[in-house]
Structure formats: structure tokens, C-alpha cells
N, C-alpha and C positions, 0 to 999 in steps of 0.2 A: 427248856425246849431247844433241841439242837437239830439243825437241818443237815442233810447230806452235803458233801462238798459240791460246789457249783450252784447250790440253791441260794436264794436271796438272803444274805447274812443278817440284814437288819431285822428280819421277821423274828429272829431268835430272841429278841428282847420282850416279846409279848407272850402271855400265857393264857390258857383256858382255865377259868376258875370253876372247878368241879363242884364247889359248894354253892355256886350262884344259881338262882332260879331261872336265869336266862339260859335257854338251850345252848348246847355246845356249838351247834352249827351257826347260831346267831352271833355267838361270841367270835367265832372264826371270821364270819363275814364282816363284823365290825372292825376287827383287827386289820383285815386286808383293806377294807374301805378307808380306814385311817391312814394306812401306809400310802394309798394312792392319793388321798387328799393332801398329804404333806409332801408328796414328791419322792418318797422312799422308793416306791414303784413308779417309774416314769411312764410317760405316754407311750403306748405300744410295746412296753416291756413284757416279755414272756414270764408268766408266773411259774413257780416250781410245779412239777407234775402232781397229780392227785396223790400218788403214793408218797412223794417227798413231803407234801403238805401234811398228809396223815401221820407220817413218821415224826415230823417236826412238832406238830401240835399234840401228838400222842392221842389221836382220835381215829375213828374208823374212816375208811374211804367214803362210806355212805354219808357221813357227817360232812366231809369236805365237798362231796358232790352237791349236797343240799345248799351249802354256803355259796358255792360258785354259781349254782342255778339262780339263787336269790340276787347275787351281784350282777349276773347277766340280765335279769329282768329289770334291775334298776338302771342298767346302762353303764355300770362300772367296768365290766369286763366283756370281752368278745371271745366266744368259744368256737374254735376252728377245728372241724372234724379232721382227725388224724394229724393235727399239727400241735394243738395245745390251747391254753387259755392266756389271753393277753389283756393288759390294762388298756381300757378305752382311752382315746385322746380326750383330755379334759375339755377341749373345745366343743365336744358333743354335749356337755352339760350347759343348759340354757341359763343365761343370766337374766333375772327379772328385776327391774329397778322400780321399786314401789314409790319412789319420790318423783317420778316423771309422770306427766299427764297423758303423754302420747300412748296410743294403743300398743300393747305388748307385741301383737302380731305385726304391726307396721314396723316397729323397731327391729324385730327379727328378720323381716323381709329385707330391710335396708342393709342388714348384715349378711345377706346372701342365703338365709334359711328359707325353706318352704314351710310357712306357718299358716295354719288355718284353724278356725273354730267351727266345729260341726254341731249343728243344732240337733238334739236328740228328742226334743218334744216340747210341748207347751200345754198348759192347763190353767184352770182358774181354781185357786184355793181360797178357803174362807179365812184362813189365818196362817201366821208364821208357825214354824216348828216351835215347840214349847221352849227350848233352850234359847232360841233367838228372840222369842217374844219377851222373855224375862230380861234379856239383855237390851232390847230396843223397844221399850213399851210404846213410844210414840209411833213407831213403824207398825206395831201390832194393832194399833187402833185406827188404821186407815181404811178398814173395810176389806172387800174382796181384793185378792192379790193375783196377778198373773205370775205363774210359776214357769220358769224357763230352765232348761238344762242343756249344757254344751260340753263337748269333749274337745279339749285343747290339744292340738297335734303339731309337732315340729319334725320336719324331715321324715314323715311317715311314722313317727313314734308318738303314742299318746303320752302327754306329760302332765295333764291336769283335767279335772272334772269340775265344772262350774255350775252352781245352782243359784238362781236369782229370783227374787220376789219383788214385783213392781205393783204399786197401787193401781188397781184396774181403772179407776177413774182418771188417772194421770195420762194414760196412753190408750184411748179407745181402739179396740181392734187389734191390739198387740198380740194377743194369743191366736189370732186367725191368719196372720200373714207371716211368712218366714222372715227371720231377721236378715238385715242387709249384711252380707259377707259373714254371717254367723255372729255378728257383734251387736250386743245390746246397746253399748254406748253410741256406736255409729247410727243405729236405728233410731234411738231416742233423739239424737242430735239432728239427723237429716230429715226424719219423717215427722217429728213432733216439735222440733225446736227446743228441746230440753237439754241443758248442759249443766253438769255439776259445778257448784261453787266450792264445795268442800267434800272430801272423801276421807273417812276415818278408817284406817286399816289396822288390823291386829293379826299377829302371826302366832299360831299354836302348833302343837305336834300331836299326831295320833297314828293309828295303824289302819291299813286298808281292810274294810269289811269285805266279805266275799263278793258282794255285788259290785262294789267299787273296783276291787281287784280285777274282776273279769273285764270291765270296761277299759281299765288302764293297762291291761296286759301284764300284770305283775302277780306274784303269789299273795294270797291272803296274809295279812299282818305285816306287809311291807310298810316301812316308815313313810309317813306323809307329812308335809307341811300344809297346814290349813290357814288360808288367808280369809278372814271375815271382814267385809267392807260395808260401810253405811255411807251412801251418797245423799247429799242435800243440795237444794237450790239456794239461791242467795237469800230468800226469805226464810230459810230453815226447813221448808217442807221436804219430806223424805222422797227421794227419787227411787231408790232401790236398796235392798239388802242382798248381798251376795256372799256366797261361800265357795271358795275354790280349794280343792284338795290336790296339791301338787306332789308328784312322786319325788321323794326325798333325794334320790340319787340322780335325778334328771334336771333339777332346777337349783340354782343358787340365787339368793336374794341380795340386793344391794340397796343400801340406804346412804344418803348424803346429808350431812348436817351443815346448815348454813347459819353462821352466827349473825345476830342482829347487828346493824351498823353501830360501830363503836364498842361492841362487846367482844370479849376474847372468844376465839373459836374453840371452845371446850364444851362437850356435851354435859347436860345437867347430870349430876350424880343422883343415884337412887336414894 
């Protein structure tokens, strides 16, 4: 792949694999995404024109346009009418620290962001979804569950969609009153005196289904990080099961490892 003079030279090291089942537009998007993540394309840097990219990648302008539209929806690029396409400042990507107990919205507000959790609805379900019931059998056996759904928004941009299931007997009336500040943890703590002693998080990857994509403001099949969490009280009772689908290009996760006293600060090997 060779770009015209003046285009970003480092992009020339990447190629579209025509034998791959991955669509060409998705490969182009991934290449550009990687260049921005690694700093080859710096914050605010102007990308080559659609025609330059099409020539360099040896694909159609329609393919380039689809790749750039996907990157714009993910927050990786900004498209300015009549000016061009620019790499978004990486500060616009939210950092989510799963090792801290403070509410993510409080942390982001402290950093100067406008963060909110918008409640989309509440209902009573008889059981967990089948995949979560298999994963957390003790949570599945708690009887009726209050189902809550919230849209996580930072600086007016949706970044995540959270679903939670809480044993109905644990928090009477939870489905009938709005959450405090849109936060389940704040509501359980302030209204019911319930605080988690243990939270088990796991991170997975998937792609946005059409309904999720519409709420998150991204194209269908946009990469998502899914964080599944199980919260327990000190006695081991289940507080809630939650599943948050975070837009891959809008969130970064941070983990901190602390060695036990006297032990070397090295993570356990798989």
C-alpha cells in the first residue's frame, strides 16, 4: 500500500487482507484505530483525504467512508464539513478503573467531565437471563428480581448501557421509585443501607446488537466491552448482578495490582 505524497507515511505499513472474512471497511477502521491508539496519528492530526486513503488501501471511497463513519461513532475521529477528518484527542476516551470502589460518575465529575446515569426503566422479572443464571446459580435462586436499565453518558455522549438485577426482597419498592442520581449503588446505600463487601468483575468482548447500537448512538456491530459484575454483602448474600456494555472506542479500562505484604509485586501467571 502506498499513499500519495503528503499523506501519513506510517499507514503504508498496514494492508487490507482480501482473503479475510472481515469486511474491508472494518479492516481499514481497525488499522486507523490502531494507529491512533499507538500515537502514529496524534491528537487532532488531520487524516489523509478519503481519496488518498482509498488509493493507499486500494479500496473504494465507499469503503473508506464506512470505516470513517464507524470511527466517528466510536469517538476516534471528528469529521468537519469542508475541512476533513481529524483524530480525536485521546482525553475524550473515558478511563474506567475497575479496582476502585468509588462511583465512576463521581470520579469523572472530579476530573471535570459532565457524567450522568440516565434511568431508562424498571420492571420485575421472575428470573435472570439464561446465560447469567448458569453463571451465577445462587443469584438465580433468589426469587423475583428488580430489573433496572441505565444509559451511561459522559459529556453528552453515550458510552455504556447498564442492566442490573436485584433480588426484590432485598430492596422493597426499588422498582417504583427513581434511582438517586441514576445510581443503583447510591440508592441501595442511602435508601436501604446496603453496601457491597465484594464485587466480582469480568470483562468480555462482543458487538452491538441493533437495539443496543441505537441507544448508544453507534452503528450495529460496533465493538463493545462487556463488564459483568456480581456484588455480595459481607455474609455472602447477593446484592445484584449487573451487565454493562461499554462502547469500545469510548472507554479504556484500568486495573491496579497490589502485592500482598512481603510478596513480590508480580501478577500471577496464567
